[in-house]
GUZABA-405431 format. One record per atom (N, C-alpha, C): x, y, z; residue number from 1; atom name. Coordinates in Angstrom, 2 decimals, always signed. Layout:
BEGIN
PT        X        Y        Z  seq  atom
PT        X        Y        Z  NUM    CA
...
***
This chain:
BEGIN
PT        X        Y        Z  seq  atom
PT   +98.48  +112.83  +118.71    1     N
PT   +99.78  +113.31  +119.32    1    CA
PT   +99.71  +113.18  +120.83    1     C
PT  +100.72  +112.66  +121.52    2     N
PT  +100.69  +112.68  +122.94    2    CA
PT  +100.64  +114.11  +123.58    2     C
PT   +99.79  +114.21  +124.47    3     N
PT   +99.67  +115.50  +125.20    3    CA
PT  +100.75  +115.73  +126.16    3     C
PT  +101.33  +116.86  +126.33    4     N
PT  +102.37  +117.22  +127.40    4    CA
PT  +101.62  +117.97  +128.48    4     C
PT  +101.46  +117.48  +129.67    5     N
PT  +100.89  +118.04  +130.75    5    CA
PT  +101.76  +119.05  +131.59    5     C
PT  +103.08  +118.98  +131.24    6     N
PT  +103.97  +119.94  +132.05    6    CA
PT  +103.66  +121.32  +131.57    6     C
PT  +103.96  +122.33  +132.47    7     N
PT  +103.87  +123.69  +132.18    7    CA
PT  +104.63  +124.18  +131.01    7     C
PT  +104.11  +125.09  +130.39    8     N
PT  +104.72  +125.40  +129.06    8    CA
PT  +106.10  +125.96  +129.31    8     C
PT  +106.31  +126.81  +130.32    9     N
PT  +107.69  +127.28  +130.63    9    CA
PT  +108.71  +126.13  +130.95    9     C
PT  +108.25  +125.11  +131.60   10     N
PT  +109.10  +124.03  +131.90   10    CA
PT  +109.59  +123.20  +130.63   10     C
PT  +108.52  +123.14  +129.77   11     N
PT  +108.82  +122.42  +128.55   11    CA
PT  +109.80  +123.02  +127.63   11     C
PT  +109.70  +124.41  +127.49   12     N
PT  +110.56  +125.19  +126.75   12    CA
PT  +112.00  +125.03  +127.33   12     C
PT  +112.06  +125.09  +128.67   13     N
PT  +113.44  +125.02  +129.41   13    CA
PT  +114.11  +123.82  +129.06   13     C
PT  +113.41  +122.71  +129.03   14     N
PT  +114.02  +121.33  +128.76   14    CA
PT  +114.47  +121.27  +127.25   14     C
PT  +113.72  +121.73  +126.38   15     N
PT  +114.24  +121.70  +125.07   15    CA
PT  +115.52  +122.61  +124.89   15     C
PT  +115.38  +123.81  +125.48   16     N
PT  +116.46  +124.75  +125.27   16    CA
PT  +117.72  +124.31  +125.89   16     C
PT  +117.71  +123.51  +126.91   17     N
PT  +118.81  +122.87  +127.61   17    CA
PT  +119.55  +121.97  +126.53   17     C
PT  +118.92  +121.22  +125.69   18     N
PT  +119.53  +120.48  +124.77   18    CA
PT  +120.34  +121.22  +123.72   18     C
PT  +119.59  +122.22  +123.22   19     N
PT  +120.34  +122.95  +122.14   19    CA
PT  +121.32  +123.91  +122.63   19     C
PT  +121.19  +124.43  +123.92   20     N
PT  +121.99  +125.36  +124.50   20    CA
PT  +123.42  +124.83  +124.81   20     C
PT  +123.49  +123.48  +124.97   21     N
PT  +124.76  +122.77  +125.28   21    CA
PT  +125.55  +122.66  +124.01   21     C
PT  +125.03  +122.76  +122.86   22     N
PT  +125.80  +122.56  +121.68   22    CA
PT  +126.06  +121.19  +121.30   22     C
PT  +125.55  +120.11  +122.08   23     N
PT  +125.93  +118.71  +121.92   23    CA
PT  +124.77  +117.79  +121.39   23     C
PT  +123.71  +118.43  +121.37   24     N
PT  +122.45  +117.53  +121.10   24    CA
PT  +122.56  +116.89  +119.68   24     C
PT  +123.04  +117.59  +118.71   25     N
PT  +123.23  +117.00  +117.45   25    CA
PT  +124.74  +117.01  +116.89   25     C
PT  +125.58  +116.74  +117.87   26     N
PT  +127.02  +116.89  +117.55   26    CA
PT  +127.28  +115.68  +116.62   26     C
PT  +128.02  +115.90  +115.51   27     N
PT  +128.59  +114.77  +114.63   27    CA
PT  +130.06  +114.99  +114.59   27     C
PT  +130.82  +113.99  +114.47   28     N
PT  +132.24  +114.04  +114.41   28    CA
PT  +132.86  +114.46  +113.14   28     C
PT  +132.13  +114.31  +112.00   29     N
PT  +132.61  +114.66  +110.76   29    CA
PT  +133.65  +113.70  +110.31   29     C
PT  +134.40  +113.97  +109.19   30     N
PT  +135.30  +113.11  +108.68   30    CA
PT  +136.71  +113.81  +108.65   30     C
PT  +137.70  +113.05  +108.26   31     N
PT  +139.03  +113.67  +108.18   31    CA
PT  +139.08  +114.71  +107.23   31     C
PT  +138.24  +114.68  +106.13   32     N
PT  +138.29  +115.72  +105.19   32    CA
PT  +137.02  +116.49  +105.20   32     C
PT  +136.73  +116.91  +106.47   33     N
PT  +135.51  +117.71  +106.80   33    CA
PT  +135.49  +118.92  +105.99   33     C
PT  +134.43  +119.25  +105.34   34     N
PT  +134.04  +120.47  +104.76   34    CA
PT  +132.98  +121.15  +105.30   34     C
PT  +133.19  +122.30  +105.86   35     N
PT  +132.17  +123.02  +106.74   35    CA
PT  +130.91  +123.28  +105.73   35     C
PT  +129.68  +123.05  +106.39   36     N
PT  +128.45  +123.39  +105.64   36    CA
PT  +128.32  +125.00  +105.57   36     C
PT  +127.43  +125.46  +104.74   37     N
PT  +127.28  +126.85  +104.58   37    CA
PT  +126.83  +127.48  +105.83   37     C
PT  +127.11  +128.82  +106.23   38     N
PT  +126.51  +129.49  +107.25   38    CA
PT  +125.76  +130.63  +106.80   38     C
PT  +124.72  +131.24  +107.50   39     N
PT  +123.86  +132.27  +107.07   39    CA
PT  +124.79  +133.59  +107.07   39     C
PT  +124.51  +134.50  +106.15   40     N
PT  +125.15  +135.81  +106.18   40    CA
PT  +124.46  +136.68  +107.28   40     C
PT  +125.18  +137.77  +107.46   41     N
PT  +124.50  +138.77  +108.45   41    CA
PT  +123.20  +139.44  +107.91   41     C
PT  +122.93  +139.37  +106.64   42     N
PT  +121.86  +140.00  +106.05   42    CA
PT  +120.52  +139.10  +106.26   42     C
PT  +120.72  +137.87  +106.78   43     N
PT  +119.61  +137.01  +107.12   43    CA
PT  +119.17  +136.97  +108.60   43     C
PT  +119.71  +137.86  +109.37   44     N
PT  +119.56  +137.88  +110.85   44    CA
PT  +118.20  +138.41  +111.10   44     C
PT  +117.72  +138.26  +112.27   45     N
PT  +116.37  +138.55  +112.78   45    CA
PT  +116.35  +140.20  +112.83   45     C
PT  +115.20  +140.68  +112.42   46     N
PT  +114.98  +142.04  +112.49   46    CA
PT  +114.09  +142.43  +113.73   46     C
PT  +114.20  +143.83  +114.02   47     N
PT  +113.54  +144.28  +115.15   47    CA
PT  +112.00  +144.06  +114.98   47     C
PT  +111.50  +144.21  +113.73   48     N
PT  +110.03  +144.25  +113.54   48    CA
PT  +109.78  +142.90  +112.87   48     C
PT  +108.80  +142.12  +113.48   49     N
PT  +108.43  +140.82  +112.94   49    CA
PT  +107.59  +140.94  +111.70   49     C
PT  +107.79  +140.15  +110.65   50     N
PT  +106.80  +140.05  +109.59   50    CA
PT  +105.43  +140.04  +109.87   50     C
PT  +104.58  +140.69  +109.12   51     N
PT  +103.19  +140.79  +109.43   51    CA
PT  +102.24  +139.95  +108.61   51     C
PT  +102.89  +138.93  +107.71   52     N
PT  +102.03  +138.21  +106.79   52    CA
PT  +101.66  +136.96  +107.25   52     C
PT  +101.57  +136.78  +108.56   53     N
PT  +101.19  +135.29  +108.97   53    CA
PT   +99.71  +135.14  +108.79   53     C
PT   +99.16  +133.87  +108.81   54     N
PT   +97.74  +133.66  +108.64   54    CA
PT   +97.23  +132.87  +109.97   54     C
PT   +96.03  +132.69  +109.99   55     N
PT   +95.35  +131.99  +111.00   55    CA
PT   +95.86  +130.61  +111.34   55     C
PT   +96.26  +130.22  +112.50   56     N
PT   +96.94  +128.89  +112.76   56    CA
PT   +95.89  +127.79  +112.42   56     C
PT   +96.39  +126.57  +112.20   57     N
PT   +95.57  +125.40  +111.98   57    CA
PT   +95.42  +124.65  +113.26   57     C
PT   +94.40  +123.80  +113.27   58     N
PT   +94.33  +122.84  +114.47   58    CA
PT   +95.54  +121.93  +114.46   58     C
PT   +95.82  +121.27  +115.56   59     N
PT   +96.97  +120.43  +115.72   59    CA
PT   +96.89  +119.15  +114.90   59     C
PT   +98.05  +118.76  +114.38   60     N
PT   +98.00  +117.45  +113.64   60    CA
PT   +99.45  +117.22  +113.37   60     C
PT   +99.90  +115.93  +113.64   61     N
PT  +101.23  +115.55  +113.63   61    CA
PT  +101.79  +115.74  +112.18   61     C
PT  +103.19  +116.21  +111.90   62     N
PT  +103.67  +116.32  +110.65   62    CA
PT  +104.27  +115.00  +110.13   62     C
PT  +104.39  +114.83  +108.84   63     N
PT  +104.86  +113.68  +108.22   63    CA
PT  +106.26  +113.87  +107.52   63     C
PT  +106.40  +115.04  +106.88   64     N
PT  +107.60  +115.27  +106.09   64    CA
PT  +107.90  +116.83  +106.28   64     C
PT  +109.10  +117.12  +105.74   65     N
PT  +109.57  +118.63  +105.76   65    CA
PT  +110.11  +118.67  +104.32   65     C
PT  +109.72  +119.72  +103.62   66     N
PT  +110.21  +119.89  +102.27   66    CA
PT  +110.75  +121.40  +102.19   66     C
PT  +111.95  +121.52  +101.82   67     N
PT  +112.63  +122.90  +101.62   67    CA
PT  +113.22  +123.02  +100.17   67     C
PT  +112.46  +123.41   +99.24   68     N
PT  +112.88  +123.26   +97.89   68    CA
PT  +114.09  +124.00   +97.55   68     C
PT  +114.37  +125.13   +98.13   69     N
PT  +115.56  +125.90   +97.84   69    CA
PT  +116.83  +125.26   +98.16   69     C
PT  +116.93  +124.22   +99.08   70     N
PT  +118.15  +123.57   +99.36   70    CA
PT  +118.01  +122.00   +99.08   70     C
PT  +116.82  +121.63   +98.51   71     N
PT  +116.79  +120.29   +98.00   71    CA
PT  +116.35  +119.37   +99.10   71     C
PT  +115.78  +119.72  +100.05   72     N
PT  +115.38  +118.94  +101.20   72    CA
PT  +113.79  +118.37  +101.06   72     C
PT  +113.78  +117.07  +101.10   73     N
PT  +112.35  +116.43  +101.08   73    CA
PT  +112.56  +115.13  +101.88   73     C
PT  +112.30  +115.25  +103.18   74     N
PT  +112.64  +114.26  +104.15   74    CA
PT  +111.53  +113.87  +105.08   74     C
PT  +111.36  +112.53  +105.48   75     N
PT  +110.47  +112.21  +106.37   75    CA
PT  +110.74  +112.54  +107.83   75     C
PT  +109.75  +112.67  +108.61   76     N
PT  +109.88  +113.15  +110.00   76    CA
PT  +109.57  +112.01  +110.95   76     C
PT  +110.22  +112.08  +112.02   77     N
PT  +110.01  +111.16  +113.08   77    CA
PT  +109.79  +111.95  +114.47   77     C
PT  +109.03  +111.47  +115.39   78     N
PT  +108.76  +112.17  +116.58   78    CA
PT  +110.06  +112.09  +117.51   78     C
PT  +110.38  +113.05  +118.16   79     N
PT  +111.50  +113.29  +119.08   79    CA
PT  +111.03  +113.43  +120.54   79     C
PT  +111.65  +112.79  +121.42   80     N
PT  +111.26  +113.03  +122.87   80    CA
PT  +112.52  +113.64  +123.57   80     C
PT  +112.54  +113.51  +124.84   81     N
PT  +113.67  +113.99  +125.72   81    CA
PT  +114.43  +112.84  +126.27   81     C
PT  +115.68  +112.97  +126.42   82     N
PT  +116.43  +111.99  +127.00   82    CA
PT  +116.51  +111.98  +128.48   82     C
PT  +117.24  +111.19  +129.26   83     N
PT  +117.16  +111.23  +130.64   83    CA
PT  +117.80  +112.48  +131.22   83     C
PT  +118.40  +113.29  +130.55   84     N
PT  +118.93  +114.53  +131.11   84    CA
PT  +118.17  +115.81  +130.61   84     C
PT  +116.92  +115.41  +130.00   85     N
PT  +116.15  +116.54  +129.64   85    CA
PT  +116.42  +117.18  +128.26   85     C
PT  +117.39  +116.57  +127.40   86     N
PT  +117.83  +117.17  +126.23   86    CA
PT  +117.04  +116.36  +125.07   86     C
PT  +116.73  +117.10  +124.03   87     N
PT  +116.06  +116.61  +122.86   87    CA
PT  +116.79  +115.42  +122.18   87     C
PT  +116.29  +114.34  +122.07   88     N
PT  +116.86  +113.33  +121.34   88    CA
PT  +117.10  +113.71  +119.90   88     C
PT  +118.25  +113.22  +119.32   89     N
PT  +118.48  +113.35  +117.90   89    CA
PT  +117.83  +112.16  +117.06   89     C
PT  +117.58  +112.49  +115.80   90     N
PT  +117.22  +111.42  +114.98   90    CA
PT  +118.17  +110.27  +114.93   90     C
PT  +117.92  +109.04  +114.56   91     N
PT  +118.98  +108.02  +114.52   91    CA
PT  +120.19  +108.37  +113.64   91     C
PT  +121.31  +108.14  +114.12   92     N
PT  +122.49  +108.57  +113.38   92    CA
PT  +122.76  +107.68  +112.09   92     C
PT  +121.96  +106.68  +111.94   93     N
PT  +122.24  +105.76  +110.70   93    CA
PT  +121.26  +106.34  +109.68   93     C
PT  +120.31  +107.28  +109.98   94     N
PT  +119.46  +107.81  +109.02   94    CA
PT  +119.72  +109.24  +108.52   94     C
PT  +120.66  +109.35  +107.58   95     N
PT  +121.08  +110.65  +107.19   95    CA
PT  +119.93  +111.47  +106.55   95     C
PT  +118.94  +110.84  +105.98   96     N
PT  +117.79  +111.42  +105.24   96    CA
PT  +116.65  +111.76  +106.21   96     C
PT  +116.75  +111.57  +107.46   97     N
PT  +115.57  +111.64  +108.39   97    CA
PT  +115.81  +113.00  +109.27   97     C
PT  +114.69  +113.66  +109.38   98     N
PT  +114.54  +114.70  +110.46   98    CA
PT  +113.69  +114.38  +111.49   98     C
PT  +113.54  +115.21  +112.54   99     N
PT  +112.63  +114.90  +113.62   99    CA
PT  +111.89  +116.13  +114.16   99     C
PT  +110.72  +115.93  +114.75  100     N
PT  +110.05  +117.12  +115.37  100    CA
PT  +109.74  +116.80  +116.78  100     C
PT  +109.67  +117.91  +117.67  101     N
PT  +109.47  +117.59  +118.99  101    CA
PT  +107.99  +117.30  +119.27  101     C
PT  +107.81  +115.94  +119.54  102     N
PT  +106.40  +115.47  +119.53  102    CA
PT  +105.60  +116.02  +120.79  102     C
PT  +106.22  +116.47  +121.82  103     N
PT  +105.48  +117.02  +122.96  103    CA
PT  +105.14  +118.36  +123.01  103     C
PT  +105.63  +119.00  +121.85  104     N
PT  +105.45  +120.44  +121.65  104    CA
PT  +104.30  +120.86  +120.64  104     C
PT  +104.44  +121.97  +120.06  105     N
PT  +103.53  +122.49  +119.17  105    CA
PT  +103.70  +121.63  +117.88  105     C
PT  +102.60  +121.34  +117.18  106     N
PT  +102.63  +120.70  +115.86  106    CA
PT  +102.76  +121.76  +114.81  106     C
PT  +103.57  +121.62  +113.76  107     N
PT  +103.86  +122.59  +112.66  107    CA
PT  +102.42  +123.08  +112.04  107     C
PT  +102.31  +124.37  +112.14  108     N
PT  +100.96  +124.91  +111.54  108    CA
PT  +100.03  +125.43  +112.55  108     C
PT  +100.04  +124.88  +113.89  109     N
PT   +99.24  +125.26  +114.89  109    CA
PT   +99.84  +126.42  +115.64  109     C
PT   +99.03  +127.11  +116.56  110     N
PT   +99.56  +128.22  +117.18  110    CA
PT  +100.77  +127.84  +118.21  110     C
PT  +101.72  +128.69  +118.12  111     N
PT  +102.81  +128.38  +119.01  111    CA
PT  +104.10  +128.27  +118.16  111     C
PT  +105.18  +127.65  +118.72  112     N
PT  +106.51  +127.56  +118.17  112    CA
PT  +106.78  +126.03  +117.99  112     C
PT  +106.82  +125.61  +116.86  113     N
PT  +107.09  +124.09  +116.64  113    CA
PT  +108.59  +124.01  +116.30  113     C
PT  +109.13  +122.82  +116.53  114     N
PT  +110.60  +122.56  +116.62  114    CA
PT  +110.75  +121.35  +115.68  114     C
PT  +111.64  +121.52  +114.63  115     N
PT  +112.15  +120.41  +113.76  115    CA
PT  +113.66  +120.41  +113.71  115     C
PT  +114.22  +119.38  +114.02  116     N
PT  +115.74  +119.21  +114.08  116    CA
PT  +116.33  +118.08  +113.13  116     C
PT  +117.51  +118.23  +112.81  117     N
PT  +118.13  +117.12  +112.02  117    CA
PT  +119.60  +117.35  +112.01  117     C
PT  +120.31  +116.23  +111.68  118     N
PT  +121.82  +116.24  +111.58  118    CA
PT  +122.33  +117.13  +110.37  118     C
PT  +123.30  +117.69  +110.62  119     N
PT  +124.06  +118.42  +109.49  119    CA
PT  +124.93  +117.53  +108.66  119     C
PT  +125.59  +116.59  +109.34  120     N
PT  +126.52  +115.59  +108.61  120    CA
PT  +126.74  +114.44  +109.47  120     C
PT  +127.49  +113.40  +108.85  121     N
PT  +127.87  +112.31  +109.58  121    CA
PT  +129.33  +111.98  +109.16  121     C
PT  +129.93  +110.97  +109.78  122     N
PT  +131.25  +110.72  +109.48  122    CA
PT  +131.49  +110.42  +107.97  122     C
PT  +130.35  +109.92  +107.27  123     N
PT  +130.47  +109.67  +105.91  123    CA
PT  +130.00  +110.69  +104.91  123     C
PT  +129.65  +111.86  +105.41  124     N
PT  +129.20  +112.83  +104.48  124    CA
PT  +128.01  +113.70  +104.98  124     C
PT  +127.53  +114.56  +104.12  125     N
PT  +126.40  +115.56  +104.47  125    CA
PT  +125.07  +114.66  +104.76  125     C
PT  +124.40  +115.26  +105.66  126     N
PT  +123.09  +114.71  +106.16  126    CA
PT  +121.95  +115.63  +105.69  126     C
PT  +120.74  +115.44  +106.29  127     N
PT  +119.51  +116.05  +105.75  127    CA
PT  +119.67  +117.67  +105.81  127     C
PT  +120.12  +118.29  +106.81  128     N
PT  +120.22  +119.71  +106.93  128    CA
PT  +121.57  +120.29  +106.68  128     C
PT  +122.47  +119.68  +105.83  129     N
PT  +123.69  +120.12  +105.60  129    CA
PT  +123.63  +121.65  +105.01  129     C
PT  +122.73  +121.92  +104.24  130     N
PT  +122.66  +123.25  +103.52  130    CA
PT  +121.68  +124.12  +104.17  130     C
PT  +121.35  +123.88  +105.33  131     N
PT  +120.36  +124.73  +106.00  131    CA
PT  +120.78  +126.15  +106.14  131     C
PT  +122.04  +126.32  +106.42  132     N
PT  +122.65  +127.71  +106.65  132    CA
PT  +122.56  +128.47  +105.22  132     C
PT  +122.34  +127.85  +104.10  133     N
PT  +122.35  +128.54  +102.83  133    CA
PT  +120.95  +129.19  +102.58  133     C
PT  +119.92  +128.87  +103.45  134     N
PT  +118.60  +129.43  +103.28  134    CA
PT  +118.62  +131.02  +103.40  134     C
PT  +117.81  +131.66  +102.66  135     N
PT  +117.71  +132.98  +102.71  135    CA
PT  +116.16  +133.48  +103.13  135     C
PT  +116.15  +134.79  +103.60  136     N
PT  +114.82  +135.24  +103.97  136    CA
PT  +113.95  +135.07  +102.74  136     C
PT  +112.68  +134.68  +102.92  137     N
PT  +111.57  +134.51  +101.90  137    CA
PT  +111.47  +133.20  +101.22  137     C
PT  +112.48  +132.17  +101.64  138     N
PT  +112.31  +130.74  +101.28  138    CA
PT  +111.13  +130.16  +101.87  138     C
PT  +110.70  +129.16  +101.23  139     N
PT  +109.45  +128.42  +101.60  139    CA
PT  +109.80  +127.17  +102.15  139     C
PT  +109.14  +126.78  +103.25  140     N
PT  +109.31  +125.44  +103.97  140    CA
PT  +107.90  +124.84  +104.01  140     C
PT  +107.72  +123.64  +103.48  141     N
PT  +106.44  +122.96  +103.43  141    CA
PT  +106.41  +121.80  +104.40  141     C
PT  +105.42  +121.68  +105.18  142     N
PT  +105.25  +120.57  +106.17  142    CA
PT  +104.01  +119.83  +105.90  142     C
PT  +103.94  +118.82  +105.20  143     N
PT  +102.70  +117.86  +105.04  143    CA
PT  +102.44  +117.27  +106.48  143     C
PT  +101.09  +117.15  +106.68  144     N
PT  +100.69  +116.67  +107.98  144    CA
PT   +99.75  +115.58  +107.80  144     C
PT   +99.49  +114.91  +109.00  145     N
PT   +98.59  +113.60  +108.94  145    CA
PT   +97.26  +113.98  +108.53  145     C
PT   +96.74  +115.19  +108.84  146     N
PT   +95.39  +115.43  +108.47  146    CA
PT   +95.15  +115.81  +107.05  146     C
PT   +96.18  +115.61  +106.15  147     N
PT   +96.09  +115.83  +104.79  147    CA
PT   +96.43  +117.27  +104.30  147     C
PT   +96.56  +118.23  +105.25  148     N
PT   +96.91  +119.54  +104.92  148    CA
PT   +98.43  +119.68  +104.91  148     C
PT   +98.87  +120.66  +104.17  149     N
PT  +100.33  +121.04  +104.13  149    CA
PT  +100.41  +122.34  +104.64  149     C
PT  +101.21  +122.62  +105.74  150     N
PT  +101.48  +123.90  +106.28  150    CA
PT  +102.58  +124.51  +105.65  150     C
PT  +102.44  +125.77  +105.05  151     N
PT  +103.61  +126.40  +104.31  151    CA
PT  +104.02  +127.57  +105.01  151     C
PT  +105.32  +127.52  +105.37  152     N
PT  +105.96  +128.53  +106.13  152    CA
PT  +106.91  +129.38  +105.21  152     C
PT  +107.11  +130.66  +105.56  153     N
PT  +107.98  +131.53  +104.89  153    CA
PT  +109.15  +131.89  +105.92  153     C
PT  +110.34  +131.75  +105.49  154     N
PT  +111.52  +132.08  +106.38  154    CA
PT  +111.66  +133.54  +106.57  154     C
PT  +111.85  +133.99  +107.76  155     N
PT  +112.06  +135.42  +108.03  155    CA
PT  +113.40  +135.66  +108.67  155     C
PT  +114.29  +134.77  +108.95  156     N
PT  +115.51  +134.92  +109.55  156    CA
PT  +116.28  +133.52  +109.53  156     C
PT  +117.63  +133.61  +109.47  157     N
PT  +118.45  +132.44  +109.67  157    CA
PT  +119.70  +132.94  +110.45  157     C
PT  +119.88  +132.37  +111.54  158     N
PT  +120.91  +132.68  +112.45  158    CA
PT  +121.84  +131.57  +112.84  158     C
PT  +123.14  +131.86  +113.37  159     N
PT  +123.89  +130.85  +113.90  159    CA
PT  +124.31  +131.28  +115.23  159     C
PT  +124.21  +130.46  +116.29  160     N
PT  +124.45  +130.78  +117.70  160    CA
PT  +125.50  +129.85  +118.28  160     C
PT  +126.44  +130.42  +118.96  161     N
PT  +127.39  +129.50  +119.76  161    CA
PT  +126.60  +128.97  +120.97  161     C
PT  +127.12  +127.80  +121.34  162     N
PT  +126.40  +127.05  +122.41  162    CA
PT  +126.23  +127.88  +123.63  162     C
PT  +127.30  +128.67  +124.10  163     N
PT  +127.12  +129.27  +125.29  163    CA
PT  +126.33  +130.62  +125.20  163     C
PT  +125.90  +130.95  +124.03  164     N
PT  +125.17  +132.16  +123.83  164    CA
PT  +123.81  +131.96  +123.16  164     C
PT  +123.34  +130.63  +123.17  165     N
PT  +122.12  +130.33  +122.63  165    CA
PT  +120.96  +131.02  +123.26  165     C
PT  +120.10  +131.75  +122.47  166     N
PT  +118.99  +132.54  +123.12  166    CA
PT  +117.69  +131.66  +123.26  166     C
PT  +117.61  +130.90  +124.28  167     N
PT  +116.67  +129.87  +124.60  167    CA
PT  +115.21  +130.52  +124.32  167     C
PT  +114.94  +131.65  +124.98  168     N
PT  +113.63  +132.20  +124.89  168    CA
PT  +113.29  +132.82  +123.59  168     C
PT  +114.19  +133.29  +122.78  169     N
PT  +114.05  +133.80  +121.54  169    CA
PT  +113.67  +132.67  +120.51  169     C
PT  +114.41  +131.54  +120.65  170     N
PT  +114.20  +130.37  +119.72  170    CA
PT  +112.90  +129.60  +120.13  170     C
PT  +112.73  +129.36  +121.32  171     N
PT  +111.77  +128.50  +121.80  171    CA
PT  +110.43  +129.01  +122.48  171     C
PT  +110.68  +130.30  +122.64  172     N
PT  +109.52  +131.07  +123.46  172    CA
PT  +108.14  +130.99  +122.64  172     C
PT  +107.04  +131.16  +123.46  173     N
PT  +105.69  +131.06  +122.82  173    CA
PT  +105.39  +132.09  +121.74  173     C
PT  +104.50  +131.69  +121.03  174     N
PT  +104.08  +132.84  +120.01  174    CA
PT  +102.47  +132.69  +119.77  174     C
PT  +101.79  +133.78  +119.49  175     N
PT  +100.40  +133.75  +119.40  175    CA
PT   +99.96  +133.16  +117.93  175     C
PT  +100.90  +133.23  +117.09  176     N
PT  +100.79  +132.69  +115.71  176    CA
PT  +101.61  +131.45  +115.60  176     C
PT  +101.42  +130.94  +114.22  177     N
PT  +102.14  +129.71  +113.97  177    CA
PT  +103.58  +129.95  +113.51  177     C
PT  +104.50  +129.47  +114.34  178     N
PT  +105.81  +129.79  +113.97  178    CA
PT  +106.67  +128.30  +113.86  178     C
PT  +107.77  +128.27  +113.20  179     N
PT  +108.56  +127.11  +113.15  179    CA
PT  +109.97  +127.41  +113.24  179     C
PT  +110.75  +126.60  +113.87  180     N
PT  +112.24  +126.67  +114.04  180    CA
PT  +112.70  +125.41  +113.49  180     C
PT  +113.74  +125.51  +112.60  181     N
PT  +114.38  +124.35  +112.00  181    CA
PT  +115.80  +124.45  +112.52  181     C
PT  +116.36  +123.38  +113.06  182     N
PT  +117.64  +123.51  +113.77  182    CA
PT  +118.51  +122.41  +113.32  182     C
PT  +119.90  +122.70  +113.20  183     N
PT  +120.98  +121.82  +112.98  183    CA
PT  +122.20  +122.30  +113.71  183     C
PT  +123.28  +121.46  +113.65  184     N
PT  +124.60  +121.92  +114.30  184    CA
PT  +125.11  +122.96  +113.35  184     C
PT  +126.09  +123.79  +113.82  185     N
PT  +126.68  +124.74  +112.98  185    CA
PT  +127.77  +125.53  +113.79  185     C
PT  +128.41  +126.51  +113.22  186     N
PT  +129.43  +127.35  +113.75  186    CA
PT  +130.77  +126.61  +113.70  186     C
PT  +131.60  +127.08  +114.59  187     N
PT  +133.06  +126.54  +114.53  187    CA
PT  +132.98  +125.07  +114.80  187     C
PT  +133.90  +124.37  +114.08  188     N
PT  +134.06  +122.95  +114.05  188    CA
PT  +135.37  +122.44  +114.56  188     C
PT  +135.34  +121.43  +115.52  189     N
PT  +136.52  +120.90  +116.09  189    CA
PT  +136.48  +119.30  +115.85  189     C
PT  +137.56  +118.73  +115.21  190     N
PT  +137.50  +117.30  +115.08  190    CA
PT  +137.34  +116.49  +116.23  190     C
PT  +137.63  +117.00  +117.46  191     N
PT  +137.45  +116.20  +118.71  191    CA
PT  +136.18  +116.42  +119.33  191     C
PT  +135.44  +117.53  +119.17  192     N
PT  +134.21  +117.73  +119.90  192    CA
PT  +133.04  +118.08  +118.87  192     C
PT  +133.22  +118.29  +117.59  193     N
PT  +132.25  +118.53  +116.73  193    CA
PT  +131.93  +120.07  +116.53  193     C
PT  +130.64  +120.29  +116.22  194     N
PT  +130.23  +121.69  +115.97  194    CA
PT  +130.04  +122.35  +117.41  194     C
PT  +130.27  +123.58  +117.62  195     N
PT  +130.23  +124.40  +118.83  195    CA
PT  +128.96  +125.30  +118.80  195     C
PT  +128.05  +125.11  +117.98  196     N
PT  +126.85  +125.95  +118.11  196    CA
PT  +125.69  +125.19  +117.14  196     C
PT  +124.71  +126.13  +116.79  197     N
PT  +123.64  +125.67  +116.08  197    CA
PT  +123.19  +126.67  +114.95  197     C
PT  +122.81  +126.30  +113.84  198     N
PT  +122.14  +127.14  +112.85  198    CA
PT  +120.56  +127.01  +113.03  198     C
PT  +119.82  +128.14  +113.14  199     N
PT  +118.42  +128.16  +113.49  199    CA
PT  +117.74  +128.92  +112.35  199     C
PT  +116.82  +128.32  +111.72  200     N
PT  +115.86  +129.01  +110.88  200    CA
PT  +114.55  +129.31  +111.49  200     C
PT  +114.24  +130.72  +111.22  201     N
PT  +112.96  +131.17  +111.89  201    CA
PT  +112.12  +131.35  +110.72  201     C
PT  +110.84  +130.70  +110.82  202     N
PT  +109.78  +130.90  +109.87  202    CA
PT  +108.43  +130.97  +110.47  202     C
PT  +107.47  +131.47  +109.67  203     N
PT  +106.09  +131.68  +110.15  203    CA
PT  +105.13  +131.21  +108.99  203     C
PT  +103.96  +130.70  +109.56  204     N
PT  +102.98  +130.16  +108.64  204    CA
PT  +102.36  +131.25  +107.73  204     C
PT  +102.49  +131.08  +106.35  205     N
PT  +101.87  +132.01  +105.37  205    CA
PT  +100.79  +131.35  +104.45  205     C
PT  +100.61  +130.07  +104.55  206     N
PT   +99.67  +129.54  +103.57  206    CA
PT   +99.37  +128.04  +104.11  206     C
PT   +98.40  +127.48  +103.43  207     N
PT   +98.07  +126.04  +103.57  207    CA
PT   +97.53  +125.53  +102.31  207     C
PT   +97.60  +124.21  +102.09  208     N
PT   +96.91  +123.58  +101.06  208    CA
PT   +96.72  +122.01  +101.30  208     C
***
């Protein structure tokens, strides 16, 4: 994995700028657009963080993401930042593909790892179309290049409007291994796409 020599605070700010605008994963949808599921209020973050995390793993790039509860089993590609400091989206032609921020934390190691993917395309649903249907306690598996699989447990699912995106809450540092899975969500306009993001919060609870 390419090492990022920028200060940690600067790196988080650049990624947050992308998601905070609400346009980093915008898709136009189709004329018969059907909104993807959104999380219920019962899946929101709680004041007390779950205490069942385990010792983080050494860094190793991820290769896939599996979310059995919503039928996701997708390859991962590395994502960088564009010329405006926003996180690049996976190629629009690959509805089955998700991406991870390759200059940040690798999933399973200490810190906050970021995985992102499209919710839909003009022709229909994409990899994270059902992300908002996840519930607290769901399992996310991330196979890695070192042969280990990092197993995460979801502890919250939220939807944030672009102008109210909580950058530090989503991208801030963590002493344990955490994961954020992000796609577009919230209100939808045929002219501008989705006006927010669905964010899944998860933490490392197992390996194999």
